[in-house]
C-alpha positions as a printed Julia matrix, in Angstrom:
147×3 Matrix{Float64}:
 101.5   -155.69  -142.27
  99.47  -158.23  -140.27
 100.95  -159.15  -136.92
 101.21  -162.64  -135.48
  99.81  -163.65  -132.11
 101.98  -162.65  -129.12
 103.44  -166.16  -128.85
 105.09  -165.92  -132.27
 107.4   -163.2   -133.56
 105.99  -161.09  -136.38
 107.06  -162.05  -139.87
 107.26  -159.56  -142.68
 108.71  -159.48  -146.14
 111.66  -157.46  -144.79
 112.73  -160.25  -142.39
 113.93  -162.68  -145.02
 112.91  -164.22  -148.24
 110.71  -167.31  -148.41
 113.86  -169.31  -149.2
 115.47  -168.07  -145.96
 112.33  -168.8   -143.94
 111.92  -172.28  -145.39
 110.46  -173.66  -148.57
 106.92  -172.54  -149.09
 106.85  -170.29  -146.0
 104.68  -167.2   -146.46
 106.37  -163.85  -146.15
 103.33  -162.39  -144.33
 100.93  -164.13  -141.96
  97.33  -164.38  -143.2
  94.69  -162.11  -141.79
  92.56  -164.18  -139.35
  89.45  -162.75  -141.02
  90.54  -164.47  -144.24
  90.78  -167.91  -142.62
  87.82  -170.28  -142.98
  85.56  -170.54  -139.96
  85.7   -173.79  -138.02
  82.47  -175.75  -138.15
  80.53  -175.79  -134.89
  81.11  -178.82  -132.69
  78.12  -181.13  -132.69
  77.52  -183.24  -129.62
  75.52  -186.43  -129.61
  71.9   -186.05  -128.49
  72.26  -188.2   -125.35
  68.98  -187.05  -123.78
  67.06  -188.59  -126.69
  69.37  -191.42  -127.76
  70.46  -192.59  -124.31
  68.71  -191.17  -121.27
  65.12  -191.32  -122.5
  65.71  -194.49  -124.52
  67.37  -196.66  -121.86
  67.3   -194.96  -118.49
  64.08  -195.78  -116.72
  61.71  -195.17  -119.62
  60.58  -191.97  -117.93
  61.18  -192.98  -114.32
  64.8   -191.92  -113.82
  66.28  -189.31  -116.12
  63.57  -187.97  -118.34
  61.77  -185.37  -116.28
  62.58  -182.73  -113.72
  60.39  -184.33  -111.08
  61.89  -187.82  -111.34
  62.19  -189.42  -107.94
  65.01  -191.88  -108.65
  67.62  -190.01  -110.66
  66.27  -186.46  -110.25
  67.83  -185.5   -113.56
  65.84  -183.91  -116.34
  67.15  -184.59  -119.8
  66.62  -181.34  -121.65
  69.72  -179.25  -122.29
  68.64  -176.31  -120.16
  67.95  -178.36  -117.03
  71.16  -180.35  -117.48
  73.12  -177.18  -116.65
  71.6   -177.34  -113.16
  73.62  -180.52  -112.61
  77.01  -179.2   -113.72
  79.4   -179.57  -110.79
  76.56  -180.68  -108.48
  77.76  -183.47  -106.19
  76.05  -186.83  -106.07
  72.86  -186.75  -104.07
  73.57  -190.21  -102.66
  77.11  -189.44  -101.5
  79.12  -186.31  -102.42
  82.35  -188.33  -102.45
  81.0   -190.27  -105.46
  81.72  -187.29  -107.69
  79.86  -184.61  -109.59
  76.83  -185.51  -111.65
  78.32  -183.54  -114.58
  81.97  -182.65  -114.04
  82.92  -179.43  -115.85
  86.64  -180.0   -115.34
  86.78  -183.51  -116.78
  83.68  -184.88  -118.46
  85.06  -188.45  -118.16
  84.74  -188.18  -114.36
  81.06  -187.22  -114.52
  79.02  -189.52  -112.32
  76.56  -190.08  -115.17
  79.36  -191.57  -117.25
  81.16  -193.5   -114.53
  77.88  -195.15  -113.53
  77.19  -196.46  -117.05
  80.81  -197.55  -117.54
  80.91  -199.26  -114.17
  83.92  -197.26  -112.85
  82.44  -196.14  -109.56
  82.66  -197.32  -105.98
  79.81  -199.68  -105.14
  77.75  -199.9   -102.99
  78.6   -196.44  -101.63
  77.67  -194.82  -104.96
  74.7   -197.01  -105.81
  74.25  -199.45  -108.67
  75.54  -199.51  -112.19
  73.24  -197.71  -114.62
  70.92  -198.31  -116.2
  69.21  -200.34  -113.52
  66.82  -203.21  -113.96
  66.41  -204.83  -117.35
  67.47  -201.8   -119.36
  70.58  -202.3   -121.49
  73.01  -199.64  -122.69
  75.29  -200.19  -125.69
  78.86  -199.03  -126.24
  77.54  -196.6   -128.87
  75.16  -195.1   -126.32
  77.97  -194.77  -123.76
  80.07  -192.99  -126.4
  77.09  -190.75  -127.16
  76.75  -189.86  -123.49
  80.48  -189.07  -123.32
  80.17  -186.81  -126.37
  77.19  -185.0   -124.88
  78.97  -184.42  -121.56
  81.87  -182.68  -123.31
  79.71  -179.61  -124.01
  79.7   -178.84  -120.28
  83.51  -178.58  -120.05
  84.76  -175.18  -118.98
């Protein structure tokens, strides 16, 4: 007999017929090994589609030695910014917030939900434009850093 997770009582063929358990109810829980695997979650490629494309064209968020945004865009270096407070003002939030991606400073700055001027300007700066699709892509990408 296969047992159910601790949160559910075990069900076996001796505990009632399918009719007693409800129409179509199995008399034994399936073996987890027999269940199909969930597909891996795919996050949008924000470094390529957003940061490098619209954020400073190499001046802000596309290299580890950037002087304005000091944020490299490759996946490995992004982990260095998880839960790191804003360089401008720590009360502005975390650059990448592992508890709630929607509060990440990167996202609040492109959405415009941050406290100005204390936390700087809306991003991207200058003549660069960011679309709703790119903002959604950035939000998707930030979700991979959730704990």
